[in-house]
C-alpha positions as CSV (number, residue, x, y, z in Angstrom):
1,X,0.0,0.0,0.0
2,X,1.4,3.4,-1.0
3,X,2.2,5.7,1.9
4,X,-0.2,8.3,0.7
5,X,-3.1,5.8,0.7
6,X,-2.1,4.7,4.2
7,X,-2.2,8.4,5.3
8,X,-5.6,8.9,3.8
9,X,-6.9,5.8,5.6
10,X,-5.3,7.0,8.8
11,X,-6.7,10.5,8.4
12,X,-10.2,9.2,8.0
13,X,-9.9,7.2,11.3
14,X,-8.3,10.1,13.2
15,X,-11.0,12.5,11.9
16,X,-13.8,10.2,12.9
17,X,-12.4,9.6,16.4
18,X,-11.8,13.3,16.9
19,X,-15.2,14.4,15.7
20,X,-17.0,11.7,17.7
21,X,-15.2,12.6,20.9
22,X,-15.9,16.3,20.5
23,X,-19.6,15.8,19.8
24,X,-20.1,13.1,22.5
25,X,-18.3,15.2,25.2
26,X,-20.1,18.4,24.3
27,X,-23.6,16.8,24.3
28,X,-23.0,15.1,27.6
29,X,-21.6,18.2,29.3
30,X,-24.5,20.2,28.0
31,X,-27.0,17.6,29.5
32,X,-25.3,17.8,32.9
33,X,-24.3,21.5,33.3
34,X,-26.7,23.2,30.9
35,X,-25.9,25.8,28.3
36,X,-22.9,27.1,30.2
37,X,-21.2,23.7,30.3
38,X,-17.9,25.4,29.2
39,X,-17.7,27.1,32.6
40,X,-18.4,24.1,34.9
41,X,-17.6,21.1,32.7
42,X,-14.1,22.1,31.5
43,X,-10.9,21.9,33.7
44,X,-9.4,25.1,34.8
45,X,-7.5,27.0,32.1
46,X,-8.8,24.9,29.2
47,X,-11.5,27.3,28.1
48,X,-8.9,30.1,27.8
49,X,-6.7,28.0,25.6
50,X,-9.6,27.1,23.3
51,X,-10.8,30.7,23.1
52,X,-7.2,31.7,22.3
53,X,-7.1,29.2,19.4
54,X,-10.4,30.5,18.1
55,X,-9.2,34.1,18.2
56,X,-6.0,33.1,16.4
57,X,-8.1,31.6,13.6
58,X,-10.2,34.8,13.3
59,X,-7.0,36.6,12.4
60,X,-6.7,34.5,9.3
61,X,-9.1,34.8,6.4
62,X,-10.5,31.3,6.1
63,X,-13.3,32.3,3.8
64,X,-15.6,30.5,6.2
65,X,-19.1,31.6,7.2
66,X,-20.0,28.5,9.3
67,X,-20.0,29.1,13.1
68,X,-17.5,26.9,14.9
69,X,-18.3,25.5,18.4
70,X,-15.6,26.1,21.0
71,X,-15.2,22.3,21.4
72,X,-14.1,22.1,17.7
73,X,-10.8,23.6,18.8
74,X,-10.1,20.8,21.3
75,X,-7.4,18.3,20.3
76,X,-6.7,14.9,21.8
77,X,-4.7,16.2,24.9
78,X,-7.6,18.6,25.6
79,X,-10.2,15.9,25.2
80,X,-8.2,13.7,27.6
81,X,-8.3,16.5,30.2
82,X,-12.1,16.8,29.9
83,X,-12.4,13.0,30.3
84,X,-10.3,13.0,33.4
85,X,-12.1,16.0,34.8
86,X,-15.5,14.3,34.2
87,X,-14.6,10.6,34.5
88,X,-17.8,9.7,36.2
89,X,-19.8,10.9,33.2
90,X,-17.9,8.9,30.6
91,X,-17.0,5.5,32.2
92,X,-17.2,3.6,28.8
93,X,-14.7,6.0,27.1
94,X,-12.4,6.1,30.1
95,X,-12.5,2.3,30.2
96,X,-10.7,2.2,26.8
97,X,-7.6,1.6,28.8
98,X,-7.2,-0.3,32.1
99,X,-5.2,2.5,33.7
100,X,-5.0,6.3,33.5
101,X,-1.4,6.1,32.4
102,X,-2.2,3.8,29.5
103,X,-5.1,6.0,28.5
104,X,-2.7,9.0,28.4
105,X,-0.3,6.9,26.2
106,X,-3.2,6.1,23.8
107,X,-4.3,9.7,23.4
108,X,-0.7,10.8,23.0
109,X,-0.3,8.3,20.2
110,X,-3.4,9.7,18.5
111,X,-2.1,13.2,18.8
112,X,1.3,12.3,17.4
113,X,-0.4,10.7,14.4
114,X,-2.7,13.7,13.9
115,X,0.4,15.9,13.9
116,X,2.2,13.7,11.4
117,X,-0.8,13.7,9.1
118,X,-1.0,17.5,9.3
119,X,2.7,17.7,8.2
120,X,2.2,15.1,5.5
121,X,4.6,12.6,7.0
122,X,4.1,8.9,6.3
123,X,2.1,6.8,8.7
124,X,3.7,3.4,9.3
125,X,1.9,0.1,8.9
126,X,2.2,-0.5,12.6
127,X,0.6,2.8,13.4
128,X,-2.2,2.1,10.9
129,X,-2.8,-1.3,12.6
130,X,-3.0,0.4,16.0
131,X,-5.5,2.9,14.6
132,X,-7.7,0.2,13.1
133,X,-7.8,-1.8,16.3
134,X,-8.3,1.2,18.5
135,X,-11.1,2.5,16.3
136,X,-13.0,-0.8,16.6
137,X,-12.8,-0.5,20.4
138,X,-13.5,3.2,20.4
139,X,-16.7,2.8,18.3
140,X,-17.9,0.1,20.7
141,X,-17.3,2.4,23.7
142,X,-19.1,5.3,22.1
143,X,-22.0,3.1,21.2
144,X,-22.2,1.7,24.8
145,X,-22.1,5.3,26.1
146,X,-25.0,6.3,23.9
147,X,-27.1,3.2,24.7
148,X,-26.6,3.9,28.4
149,X,-27.8,7.5,27.9
150,X,-30.9,6.4,25.9
151,X,-31.7,3.7,28.5
152,X,-32.0,6.1,31.3
153,X,-28.5,7.0,32.6
154,X,-29.2,10.7,31.9
155,X,-30.9,11.4,35.2
156,X,-28.0,9.8,37.1
157,X,-25.6,12.7,36.9
158,X,-28.5,15.1,37.4
159,X,-29.0,13.8,41.0
160,X,-27.4,17.0,42.5
161,X,-30.3,19.2,41.3
162,X,-32.9,16.6,42.6
163,X,-33.0,17.9,46.2
164,X,-35.1,20.8,45.0
165,X,-37.9,18.5,43.6
166,X,-37.9,16.5,46.9
167,X,-39.8,19.2,48.9
168,X,-42.7,19.3,46.4
169,X,-43.7,15.7,47.2
170,X,-43.8,16.6,50.9
171,X,-46.0,19.6,50.3
172,X,-48.1,17.5,48.0
173,X,-48.4,14.9,50.8
174,X,-49.6,17.7,53.1
175,X,-52.3,18.8,50.7
176,X,-54.4,15.5,50.7
177,X,-55.1,15.7,54.5
178,X,-57.0,19.1,54.2
179,X,-58.9,17.6,51.2
180,X,-60.1,14.6,53.3
181,X,-61.6,16.6,56.2
182,X,-63.6,18.7,53.7
183,X,-65.7,15.6,52.8
184,X,-66.8,14.8,56.4
185,X,-68.1,18.3,57.0
186,X,-70.4,18.0,54.0
187,X,-72.5,15.2,55.5
188,X,-72.5,17.0,58.9
189,X,-74.7,19.9,57.8
190,X,-77.1,17.4,56.2
191,X,-78.4,15.9,59.5
192,X,-79.6,19.2,61.0
193,X,-81.9,19.9,58.0
194,X,-83.2,16.3,58.1
195,X,-85.4,16.7,61.2
196,X,-86.8,19.9,59.6
197,X,-89.1,19.8,56.7
198,X,-87.9,17.7,53.8
199,X,-88.3,20.5,51.3
200,X,-85.7,22.7,53.1
201,X,-83.2,19.9,53.1
202,X,-82.9,19.5,49.4
203,X,-82.7,23.2,48.8
204,X,-79.8,23.5,51.2
205,X,-78.1,20.6,49.5
206,X,-78.5,22.3,46.2
207,X,-77.0,25.5,47.6
208,X,-74.0,23.9,49.2
209,X,-73.2,20.9,47.0
210,X,-73.3,20.1,43.3
211,X,-76.2,18.5,41.5
212,X,-74.7,15.1,42.0
213,X,-75.4,15.2,45.8
214,X,-78.7,16.9,45.3
215,X,-80.0,14.0,43.3
216,X,-78.7,11.6,45.8
217,X,-80.4,13.6,48.6
218,X,-83.9,13.2,47.1
219,X,-84.6,9.9,49.2
220,X,-85.3,10.2,52.9
221,X,-82.8,11.5,55.5
222,X,-81.6,8.0,56.4
223,X,-80.9,7.3,52.8
224,X,-78.9,10.5,52.4
225,X,-76.1,9.5,54.8
226,X,-75.2,6.2,53.1
227,X,-74.3,7.7,49.8
228,X,-71.4,9.8,51.1
229,X,-70.2,6.8,53.2
230,X,-70.5,4.6,50.1
231,X,-68.6,7.2,48.1
232,X,-65.8,7.3,50.7
233,X,-65.4,3.6,50.9
234,X,-66.0,2.9,47.2
235,X,-62.7,4.4,45.9
236,X,-60.4,2.1,48.0
237,X,-62.6,-0.8,47.2
238,X,-62.7,0.0,43.5
239,X,-59.1,0.8,43.3
240,X,-57.8,-2.3,45.0
241,X,-59.7,-5.0,43.0
242,X,-59.1,-3.4,39.5
243,X,-55.4,-3.0,40.2
244,X,-55.1,-6.6,41.3
245,X,-57.4,-8.1,38.7
246,X,-55.8,-6.6,35.6
247,X,-52.3,-7.2,37.0
248,X,-53.1,-10.9,37.6
249,X,-54.8,-11.3,34.3
250,X,-52.5,-9.0,32.3
251,X,-49.2,-10.2,33.8
252,X,-49.1,-13.6,32.1
253,X,-50.2,-12.1,28.8
254,X,-47.5,-9.4,28.9
255,X,-44.9,-11.9,30.1
256,X,-45.7,-14.4,27.4
257,X,-45.4,-11.9,24.5
258,X,-42.0,-10.4,25.4
259,X,-40.7,-13.8,26.1
260,X,-41.7,-14.9,22.6
261,X,-40.4,-11.8,20.8
262,X,-37.1,-11.6,22.8
263,X,-36.8,-15.4,22.7
264,X,-33.6,-15.5,20.6
265,X,-31.6,-14.6,23.8
266,X,-28.8,-17.0,23.0
267,X,-26.4,-16.7,20.1
268,X,-27.3,-20.2,18.8
269,X,-31.0,-19.3,18.6
270,X,-30.2,-16.0,16.8
271,X,-28.0,-17.9,14.4
272,X,-30.6,-20.4,13.7
273,X,-33.2,-17.7,13.3
274,X,-30.9,-15.7,10.9
275,X,-30.9,-12.6,13.0
276,X,-28.2,-10.7,11.2
277,X,-28.0,-7.8,13.7
278,X,-27.4,-10.1,16.7
279,X,-24.9,-12.2,14.8
280,X,-22.9,-9.3,13.5
281,X,-23.0,-7.6,16.9
282,X,-21.5,-10.7,18.6
283,X,-18.9,-11.0,15.8
284,X,-18.0,-7.4,16.3
285,X,-17.4,-8.0,20.0
286,X,-15.2,-11.0,19.3
287,X,-13.2,-9.3,16.5
288,X,-12.5,-6.4,18.9
289,X,-11.3,-8.6,21.7
290,X,-9.1,-10.7,19.4
291,X,-7.6,-7.6,17.7
292,X,-6.8,-6.2,21.0
293,X,-5.6,-9.5,22.4
294,X,-2.9,-9.8,19.7
295,X,-0.9,-7.1,21.4
296,X,-1.9,-7.7,25.1
297,X,-1.9,-11.5,25.4
298,X,0.5,-14.3,24.6
299,X,-2.1,-16.2,22.6
300,X,-5.2,-14.6,20.9
301,X,-8.6,-15.3,22.5
302,X,-10.5,-18.2,21.1
303,X,-12.8,-17.5,18.1
304,X,-15.9,-19.3,19.4
305,X,-18.4,-17.1,17.6
306,X,-16.5,-17.6,14.3
307,X,-16.4,-21.4,14.8
308,X,-20.2,-21.4,14.8
309,X,-20.8,-18.8,12.2
310,X,-18.4,-20.2,9.6
311,X,-20.1,-23.6,9.3
312,X,-23.7,-22.2,9.4
313,X,-26.0,-21.9,6.4
314,X,-26.5,-18.2,7.4
315,X,-22.9,-17.4,6.6
316,X,-23.0,-19.0,3.2
317,X,-26.4,-17.4,2.3
318,X,-25.3,-13.9,3.5
319,X,-21.6,-13.9,2.4
320,X,-22.2,-11.6,-0.6
321,X,-25.2,-9.4,0.3
322,X,-23.7,-8.5,3.7
323,X,-20.1,-8.2,2.4
324,X,-18.6,-10.7,4.9
325,X,-15.3,-11.2,3.0
326,X,-13.3,-9.0,5.5
327,X,-14.5,-11.3,8.3
328,X,-13.1,-14.3,6.5
329,X,-9.8,-12.5,5.8
330,X,-9.5,-11.4,9.4
331,X,-10.0,-14.8,10.9
332,X,-7.7,-16.4,8.4
333,X,-4.9,-14.0,9.5
334,X,-5.8,-14.7,13.2
335,X,-5.5,-18.4,12.7
336,X,-2.0,-18.0,11.4
337,X,-1.1,-15.5,14.1
338,X,-2.4,-18.0,16.7
339,X,-0.1,-20.7,15.3
340,X,2.9,-18.5,15.2
341,X,2.3,-17.2,18.7
342,X,2.0,-20.7,20.1
343,X,5.4,-21.4,18.5
344,X,7.0,-18.5,20.3
345,X,7.1,-15.7,17.7
346,X,8.6,-12.5,18.9
347,X,6.8,-9.1,18.9
348,X,9.0,-7.8,16.1
349,X,8.5,-10.9,14.0
350,X,4.8,-10.7,14.6
351,X,4.7,-7.0,13.4
352,X,6.6,-8.0,10.3
353,X,4.2,-10.8,9.6
354,X,1.1,-8.6,10.1
355,X,2.7,-6.1,7.7
356,X,3.2,-8.8,5.1
357,X,-0.4,-9.9,5.2
358,X,-1.6,-6.3,5.1
359,X,-3.4,-6.6,8.4
360,X,-4.1,-2.9,8.7
361,X,-6.0,-3.0,5.5
362,X,-8.0,-6.0,6.7
363,X,-9.0,-4.1,9.8
364,X,-10.1,-1.1,7.8
365,X,-12.2,-3.3,5.5
366,X,-13.6,-5.0,8.5
367,X,-14.5,-1.7,10.1
368,X,-16.2,-0.5,6.9
369,X,-18.2,-3.7,6.7
370,X,-19.5,-3.3,10.2
371,X,-20.4,0.4,9.6
372,X,-22.2,-0.5,6.3
373,X,-24.3,-3.0,8.3
374,X,-25.0,-0.5,11.1
375,X,-23.0,-2.3,13.8
């Protein structure tokens, strides 16, 4: 592969990682801190540096009319500072490395490659392989972060502002007691008019209560008192049975349907049912673990998902329409790597072999395949 083509591939990966990081961090900080997230969400001194870069750009005629967010001036070291300053908001992204030191090293490597691309210096095959592997893991971390936010993790960081909503429930709990004593006084005025002429009783009812109670007061005085008692006792009696009855009858129905729709819980069932999204998602996880394991483990992790997929009718039927050739190429390289690592190949020899088989290009093709299939 020509160095210029390698640089173009590397630039595309660097640009995607940089843009995804900027947008993800800005949106999350805006959710937590509001419109002035740049004051509370950025570490001390960073805002001034970003503003300085923006002011420097204004001094140059860029022939650009589009407004640029302040976050668009953040580079990898700046983004790392934001992550470390708000680590509790981005656990999936911070978890890209097991330690803070290693995370610093990863972001430094990204910044070095970004600078090399900006100066049109060649990107090596090893650097491109690192980019391809890191981008697979990065996309998974970003996707996990977004899924957590959509699933309801958004209110979690907003717990500090929640003490203010807590008093309203207490005031609301105080309001019901005054409402309940209002109902007993209504029946109390009714008994006095009862010994008096019947004609006066209904008129007073009509003046004090709505037409609903006036119609109920048309029977004798003894019959007037039961209706309010019945009304008071009816709600709890009506509320309890309906809640239990529908819950008992509806529970099995609602449990049966989800159980049927979400039945392909195991990978084997999804493979038999031909659920492409589940299959590709599991393959994506395995590919990411194996690609990372080449550099962190003595022997690559076992390819259990591939062992099942490669012999299935689904793989044969969807090889062309889903573009699964990069998957086959990847596992073919991994099988050879596994053999060589078991025989004690050194790290330098392994890098030379991966360069010979164009492993970086395989990773890029694999990434494109997953993106095309929305994984």
